[in-house]
ZAMARGU-4260 file (C-alpha; in steps of 0.2 Angstrom, whole numbers, plus 5000, padded with zeros to 4 digits):
<rodrens>
0) 5484/5423/5340 | 5482/5411/5355 | 5471/5400/5347 | 5484/5400/5331 | 5499/5395/5342
5) 5490/5381/5350 | 5487/5373/5334 | 5504/5376/5328 | 5511/5367/5345 | 5498/5355/5342
10) 5502/5351/5324 | 5520/5352/5329 | 5520/5340/5341 | 5508/5327/5331 | 5522/5329/5319
15) 5535/5323/5331 | 5524/5309/5337 | 5525/5303/5317 | 5541/5305/5316 | 5547/5296/5332
20) 5532/5280/5327 | 5541/5278/5309 | 5558/5278/5321 | 5551/5265/5331 | 5545/5255/5316
25) 5561/5257/5308 | 5572/5249/5323 | 5559/5236/5325 | 5562/5232/5307 | 5580/5234/5306
30) 5585/5226/5322 | 5573/5213/5324 | 5561/5206/5310 | 5572/5207/5293 | 5586/5198/5302
35) 5577/5184/5308 | 5565/5184/5294 | 5551/5186/5301 | 5536/5196/5293 | 5528/5212/5299
40) 5509/5217/5295 | 5499/5226/5281 | 5513/5234/5269 | 5526/5233/5278 | 5526/5214/5278
45) 5521/5215/5260 | 5537/5226/5257 | 5547/5216/5267 | 5542/5199/5258 | 5545/5204/5240
50) 5561/5212/5245 | 5566/5196/5249 | 5559/5187/5235 | 5566/5200/5224 | 5582/5197/5231
55) 5583/5178/5230 | 5573/5174/5214 | 5579/5189/5203 | 5596/5200/5201 | 5585/5216/5208
60) 5588/5219/5224 | 5577/5233/5232 | 5575/5236/5249 | 5561/5234/5261 | 5560/5254/5262
65) 5560/5258/5246 | 5545/5245/5242 | 5536/5250/5256 | 5537/5268/5249 | 5532/5263/5230
70) 5517/5252/5238 | 5510/5269/5246 | 5511/5280/5233 | 5496/5276/5223 | 5484/5274/5241
75) 5492/5290/5247 | 5484/5299/5230 | 5468/5289/5231 | 5467/5294/5251 | 5472/5313/5246
80) 5457/5312/5236 | 5444/5302/5244 | 5448/5306/5264 | 5456/5324/5266 | 5472/5332/5265
85) 5476/5332/5285 | 5476/5313/5288 | 5484/5308/5271 | 5498/5321/5274 | 5503/5314/5289
90) 5500/5297/5285 | 5513/5299/5271 | 5525/5310/5282 | 5526/5293/5291 | 5530/5283/5278
95) 5543/5292/5271 | 5552/5295/5287 | 5549/5276/5290 | 5558/5273/5271 | 5573/5287/5277
100) 5575/5277/5293 | 5574/5260/5286 | 5588/5267/5273 | 5598/5274/5286 | 5598/5262/5302
105) 5609/5247/5297 | 5602/5227/5298 | 5609/5221/5313 | 5605/5204/5322 | 5605/5205/5341
110) 5599/5187/5346 | 5601/5171/5336 | 5583/5167/5344 | 5568/5169/5331 | 5557/5169/5346
115) 5564/5185/5355 | 5566/5193/5338 | 5549/5192/5334 | 5541/5198/5351 | 5553/5212/5352
120) 5551/5218/5332 | 5531/5216/5336 | 5530/5227/5352 | 5542/5240/5347 | 5533/5242/5330
125) 5516/5242/5339 | 5521/5257/5350 | 5525/5266/5335 | 5508/5263/5326 | 5498/5264/5342
130) 5506/5281/5346 | 5505/5287/5328 | 5486/5281/5328 | 5483/5290/5345 | 5487/5308/5337
135) 5475/5305/5322 | 5487/5298/5310 | 5493/5283/5303 | 5508/5273/5296 | 5499/5273/5280
140) 5496/5258/5269 | 5482/5248/5275 | 5476/5261/5287 | 5473/5273/5273 | 5463/5259/5264
145) 5454/5255/5280 | 5447/5275/5281 | 5443/5274/5261 | 5433/5260/5264 | 5422/5265/5281
150) 5421/5283/5270 | 5414/5274/5255 | 5402/5260/5262 | 5401/5252/5280 | 5413/5238/5274
155) 5420/5227/5289 | 5438/5232/5286 | 5445/5221/5298 | 5442/5207/5284 | 5455/5216/5273
160) 5468/5217/5288 | 5464/5198/5290 | 5467/5193/5271 | 5481/5202/5270 | 5491/5196/5284
165) 5485/5180/5277 | 5493/5181/5263 | 5510/5187/5270 | 5509/5171/5283 | 5504/5158/5269
170) 5519/5164/5258 | 5531/5165/5271 | 5527/5148/5276 | 5526/5142/5258 | 5544/5150/5253
175) 5554/5150/5270 | 5544/5136/5279 | 5531/5133/5291 | 5542/5139/5308 | 5545/5157/5298
180) 5524/5157/5296 | 5520/5153/5315 | 5533/5165/5321 | 5525/5178/5312 | 5509/5173/5319
185) 5517/5179/5335 | 5523/5195/5330 | 5505/5201/5324 | 5499/5194/5341 | 5510/5204/5350
190) 5508/5220/5338 | 5488/5217/5341 | 5489/5217/5360 | 5501/5232/5362 | 5490/5242/5349
195) 5476/5237/5359 | 5481/5245/5374 | 5490/5261/5366 | 5475/5264/5355 | 5462/5254/5349
200) 5460/5239/5336 | 5443/5242/5336 | 5436/5248/5320 | 5421/5258/5327 | 5419/5267/5343
205) 5404/5274/5351 | 5406/5291/5359 | 5392/5298/5372 | 5396/5317/5374 | 5386/5326/5390
210) 5387/5343/5388 | 5380/5360/5389 | 5383/5366/5373 | 5376/5353/5362 | 5372/5366/5347
215) 5390/5372/5345 | 5397/5356/5348 | 5386/5348/5333 | 5390/5361/5322 | 5410/5357/5327
220) 5410/5339/5324 | 5400/5342/5309 | 5412/5353/5301 | 5426/5338/5306 | 5420/5324/5301
225) 5405/5318/5289 | 5395/5308/5306 | 5377/5307/5311 | 5375/5313/5329 | 5358/5308/5340
230) 5355/5321/5354 | 5346/5314/5369 | 5340/5325/5382 | 5350/5323/5401 | 5349/5330/5418
235) 5363/5330/5430 | 5358/5320/5445 | 5370/5331/5457 | 5365/5349/5453 | 5350/5346/5442
240) 5357/5356/5427 | 5349/5353/5410 | 5362/5345/5398 | 5360/5335/5382 | 5371/5318/5376
245) 5377/5318/5360 | 5378/5298/5354 | 5390/5297/5338 | 5398/5281/5330 | 5415/5285/5323
250) 5431/5275/5315 | 5446/5273/5326 | 5454/5286/5314 | 5441/5299/5318 | 5444/5299/5337
255) 5459/5311/5336 | 5449/5324/5328 | 5434/5321/5340 | 5444/5325/5356 | 5452/5341/5349
260) 5432/5346/5343 | 5427/5344/5362 | 5442/5351/5370 | 5441/5367/5360 | 5420/5369/5361
265) 5417/5364/5378 | 5431/5355/5389 | 5419/5351/5403 | 5410/5342/5394 | 5409/5322/5399
270) 5414/5309/5385 | 5411/5290/5387 | 5421/5281/5374 | 5417/5262/5371 | 5420/5247/5360
275) 5407/5246/5345 | 5405/5226/5340 | 5393/5231/5325 | 5379/5242/5319 | 5365/5240/5310
280) 5357/5256/5298 | 5366/5270/5289 | 5381/5274/5296 | 5385/5290/5286 | 5378/5307/5287
285) 5368/5308/5271
</rodrens>
């Protein structure tokens, strides 16, 4: 009963964080980026760009929120099949909430200064994305695509992020002038720096877990994620106790799940998380 109450409380907190993250993203869009015609990254930027193109070059007038939702539907279906229900469900909740808030919050310009809009919009959006990632969910779109690619093959997903963002910047520059493209770059830079501070923009991380409960921890980790684990004998220098060190390479999207598993199985374990620049050999547990 106690565990069930804890789980319900954890999931409730996670849901609240996802909703707050979506609200911050919507505020960044409708109060800073959309009025200044400065573009966000990923699927949000694509939706923003498509909305402007449809409004200016066709009789159609479709909002950024609706387009963002439509772009995420096929990705969510794919994620549901390939990744797992929990991660995909929270990601879809995030997208749905953001669409709702984008429709609810009026588009309002606070400053004529494009640089101020670009920086504040990028920072506020990044806080929303950062806290969502930190709690084991995502804001959908490219995050789900990256997760699918990391599960299927060990591909450099950063390339896909860069490619899509480059397309947004080039298209914005071609349609609305190079100045808009340059301000979009400022937004992307500000966003990346803030996400770095809150969570991590590194695609892969290495966890070194020193524990007395290696067998239980190994089983619990394998129940949650498909990753190989290396076990190394270890001895505490202070008390001379025999322990083991588990070494595991994970994606940034799995960090929250790993933290929860360690807290449940061995709260006294010492864990060191380091950024991984690159790996060779098999990444998945075959």
